[in-house]
N, C-alpha and C positions, 0 to 999 in steps of 0.2 A: 504494500500500500504506500502510495506517495502522496503526501499532502503538500500543496504548494501555496505560496503567498509571495508577498513582496517585502523583503527585508533590506536593511541598510548595507548588508554584506552579501547580497544575492549575486552570485557569479555563476556562469555556466559550469555545471558539474560533469565530470566524466561519466559515461554510462556505467551502471553498477549492477551486475549480477542478476538482473531480473529474470533472465531465461531460466536459470537454475532454481530460482525461487518457486517456480511453478512445477518443479520436478521433485516431489517428495522423496522419491527413491534415492536422490543424490544427497540427501541431507543426513544429519547425524542421527543415531538411535534416539528414540523418544524417551524423555525423562518425565517423571510424574509431575503433574501440576496439581498442587494441593488446593483445598478450599474448605468451606463450611458445608457439611452435608445437609440434605433436606431432612427435617424432623419428622420422620415417618416410621415409628417403631424400630429405630436403629440404635446401635451402640456406637459411641464415638471414642476414638483413641488418638491422643496427641502423639505424633511421631516426628522425629527429626528427618530432614531430607536424607535420602540415601547417599552413601559415600562410596559407591562402587567406582572402580577405576575408569569404567567406560561411560559413566554418567556425565551429563553436561555440568559445568562448574556452577551454573546458576539456573534458578527458575526465573523465567521472564514472561511478562505479559503486558498488554495494553491496559491502562486503567482509565476510568472515566475522567473527563475534564473536571477541573476543580470547580467548586461552587462559587468561589470568588471570581469576579469578572476580571479577565485579563486586561493588561494595559494595551494601548494601541500597537506598540512595537512588538509585544509578545504575540498578539493576534495576527500580526503580519509576518511572523517568522516562517522561513522556508524549512520544511522538515521532510526527510526521506526515511520512512519507517519500513521495517520488515513486516511481511504479512503475519497475521496471528499464528498460522499453522507452522511457520518457521520459528517463531518465538517459543512455541510450545515444545520444541525440541531442544531448547536451551540456546538458541541463536544459530547463526549461519557459520559453517566451517569454510574458511576461505579456500581450502584445498579442494572443495567440490566445484569450484569455479574454473572456467577456462583460463589459460595463461593470459589471453588478451584482456579479459575482464579484470583479472588481478592487476595487471600492469596499468590499466586505465584508472582503477581505484587508487593505486599507489601514487600515480601522477597527480591525481586530484588532492590526495592527502598532503603530499609534499608541497604543492603549490599554495594550499589554503591553510595548512596547519603545520605538520612536521612529518618527515619520512618515518615509516615503521617497517617492521619485518613481519610479514604475514605468515611466515613459515614456522613461527614459534609453536612448539608442541601444545596441542589442545586448545589453541586460540579460537575464540568465537567472536563473531560480530553481533552485537546486540542492537545497534542502531547504525544506519548508514550515514546520515547527516542530520545533526552533528554526530561525528563518529564516537561510538562507545564500544570498547572491547573488553572481553573477559579472559584472563589468563589463570587456569586452574593451578592449584598447588604452588602458588608463588612462595609461600612459606608452609612448613609442615604444621600439622595439628598441634604438636607439642610446642613448637615455637610460637604459634598463635596464642596458645594458652598462657605461655610465659609472658608474652608482651601484654596480653589482656590484664594480667595480674598487676602490671605496673600502672595501669590506667585508673588511677585513683586521685581524687582531689583535682587540683589545677585551677585555672582561671577560665572565665566565661569566654567561649568562642562566639556562639550565637545563643539564642534562647534554647534551653534544654540540651546544650552541648558544651563540654569543657575540654580544654587542651592542657596537657601535662608538660611541665618543664622537664626535659630529658637531660639537660646539660650535666646535672649532678649524678645522673645514673649511667652516663656513658662509660666510665671506667669499670663499673661493676659487672659481674656476670649477668647475662640476660635471664638466666634461670639456673637451676641445679644442673651441674655437669654441662653447662653451655658456655660458649665464648663470651667475651665482654660485649656489652651492648654496642659499643662503638664499632667493634670489628664486624659484628653481624649487620649493622646498618650499612656499613661500607660495602659489604658483599651484596646486600640487596640493591644498593644503588648501581653496582656493576651489572647485576642481573637485569635491572630495568633498562640499562643502556643497550642491552641486546635486542630490545623491542623498539624503543624510541631511538631511532638512528640519526643522531646528529654528528656522524663521523666527520672528523676534521674541524668541528666547531666546538667540541667539548673543551672546557677550560682545563689546561694541563695541571697535573698534581692531584693530591688527595682532596676529595670533597670535604672530608672531616675537618681539615685545617681551616676551612672558610666558614664553618658554622658558628654563628654567634650564640653566646650563652642564653640569650632571651629569644632565640629563634631567628630565622632569616640568615643573613650573611654578616661577617665582620666587615666586609666591604663588597659593594655590588660588583658583579662580573663586568669585565670590559665590554664595550659596545660590540654586539654580535656574537659574544661568547656565551655558551650554554653551561650551566652547572646545576647541581641539585641543591636546593635550599635545605636548611635544617629540617629533618623529618618532624612531623607533628603527630603525637599520640593523643587521640581524642576519644571521648566516651560520652554516652547518653544513659541516663537512668532508665531502669526497666519501665516499660509501657509508655515511654516518652517519644515524641516526634519532634525533631529539631526544626528550626527555621532554615531557610536556604543557606548553604555553607558558602563562605567567602573564598571560593577556589581561585578566582583571579582578582586582581586589583582593578578598581575603577581607574580611568585614564589619569585623573589628577594624582591619585595616590601612587600609581606606578611611576609617573614622571618624578614625583618627589623621592621615591625610593631608588629610581634610576634602573629599575629592572621590572620585568613582567613575568608572570607564570604562564608558560605556554603549554605545558602538559602536566597531568597529575596521575600518579600511580597510587590508587587507594586500595590498601590491603585490608580485607575484612578479617578481624581477629576472633569474632564470635559467630555462631550460627544465626541465621535469620529467624524471625518469628516462625514458630512451628506450624506446619500444615496439619490439617485434620483429615482423617480417613473415615469413611462410613463402612460399617460392617453390617450386612443384611442378615436378618434371621434366616437360617437355612443355608443353602448353598449359593444363592445368587447375591452378588454385590454390585450395587449401582455406583456409577461414577459420581463423586460429590461435586457440588457447585464450587467454583473457584472463589476463594476469599481474596478479593483484589486488594485488601488492605493488609495482607500478611507479607509485606515487603520489608527488606532491610534498607533499601534506598529507592527513591522515586525521583525521576526526572520530571519536574512539575510542568515544564512547557512541552516537552516531548510526549508527556502522558505515558511514559514507559516505566514500569515498576520491575525491580529485580530483587531476588532473594539469593544472594551469592553464598555458596558454601564456605565455611570457615577456611581461611588460607588462600582464598581467591583474590586476585587483584583485578580491579576494574580501572581501565585506563580511559581518560577523557582529555579533551583539549579545550581548556576554559577560555582561551583567547585565540584570535585569528593571527595570521602571519604579520599583519600590520600592528599587532599589539592591542587592538581594541578587544575588550572582553566580549565573549560570546554568551549572551544571557540564555541561550537555548540549553546550555549545560547546567542550568540551575537545578540543584538536587537537595533533597531532604533525607535525613536518616531516621530510622525507626528501630526501637528496641523491643524485644519480646516482653510480654506482660510478666514473665517469670524471671527474666534475667536482663542485666544491662547489656548494651552494645558497645563494642570498642573497635576502633579502626586506626590504621597507621597511614598517614599521608606522606608521599614522597614527591614533592613538587619540582618540576623541571623549569628553571627560570633562564631568561636571556637578558644580558645587559642591553640597555637602550642607547641608541645613537644620540648625539647632541641634538637638543630640541625635544627629545622624547617622542611620545605618541602624539601625533597631530590630530586635532579635532576634525572629525569627518565633515565634509561639506553637506549642508542641508539646504532646503528651499529658503530657510530664513536668512541664509548667507547670500542669496541671489539678489543683485541690484537691478531694478527695472527702471530704465530711463525713458522719458517721453521725448520724442524727436519732433520738433516743429510745433506750431500753434494749432489749436483746434480749428480755428477759422480756415487756415490754409489747408489743413488736412481735409476738412470737409469739402472745400472747393475743388481740390484735386480729385476727390472721390466722385463728385458730381460731373466733372469734365470727363473722367474715364467712363462713367456710366453712360453719358450722352454719346460719346464716341462709339461705344460698343453697340448701342441700339441703332445708330445710323449705319454702322457696318453691317448689321444684320439685315437692315432694310435694303441698302444699296447692293449688297453682295449677291442678290438674286439675279441681277442683270435686267436688261430691258425686257419688259413684258413678263417678268417672272411673277408668279402668284404669291401674294403676301397674305398670310393667314389673318383672319379676323382678329385673333387674340393679339397679334403683333401690332396691327393697326390701332387697336383699342389702347394698347399700352403706350404707343407713340403719342396718341392724342392726349393721354393723361400726362405724359411728360411735358408736352407743349403747354398744356393748361397750367401746370405747376411752375412754369418758368424754366424748365430744364431743356 
């Protein structure tokens, strides 16, 4: 399904994979889609998403539009979504697409966002534009649990979400019989670089040496150089839903910081809200209705909800190649009613050129000038009108028939002084 509109950054997109989307046989094995069962003499059991190796890393579905009215720019956003039957399989596997389609999509990504490696094992496309990817098992379950245990306290990020200061925890082991947190975060950054390919543009040296104690950088990257910002460990209390996360800086804030976040690798450290299964009395079991609110994250403008399995990384691009934030990537997080949610953000930032991100040109910036005086303009229009009518009459040649309508119009012009 493709939804189209007019947005400030609407540019022609490369053709993307639509032929294979209509070929269910070329897609990945179907994973279960959970929900709330119909209440008809059935028993309910809360279950966690399956963790089989061949399962999709996420449950994904389209969710209803929000009750709150969208802003004008949000309503005009250009979106390219995957069909529901593809989302039900956990997203699109790039390997099912032809080399030509893959190259076209890669070219579009490199031009508008950043280059990526579509051959990463287990990769799924969850949304075409804005691009959203899922990478399974980015961290192990044990590592995710260890990091989640560190997600306590902290300062307010947005409503219902807090971020933890990791600077004092970097030298300590991440968990029992685990390496130091600093070492493991450095390894995760290197793993992320295998997918977000800014080869030749990465700032040389260790990313750890550039991380500021309070987050961000000790100094912004040089213009055009890419580097990983200080990772952010965040959490939300059980049953809470956050406000939109600040994944990219607004233009003014980015110019002040002299860098902008261009990509974000978000690692989910806890399981999403549990899905429910219906068990019929007897041998028959009916498929439960989907609970569209059982998400771990929801893209509120794309209307795409995801329930990533613990250890999965979701990759987005919160700003365009020109540095302007892409509001289509706005996302909220939700915790299970029985347990808090925790996630680790690995932001990819780029140093801004002198002058920073320039303000986009809008119709408010267009200057309209009036040429000439109204009297002279009106006189010129009357002269042209009179000449055109005379040409119509005289062009027929001697003896040519002139329609009654033309004669009538000519008489009206004469009477009015034209």
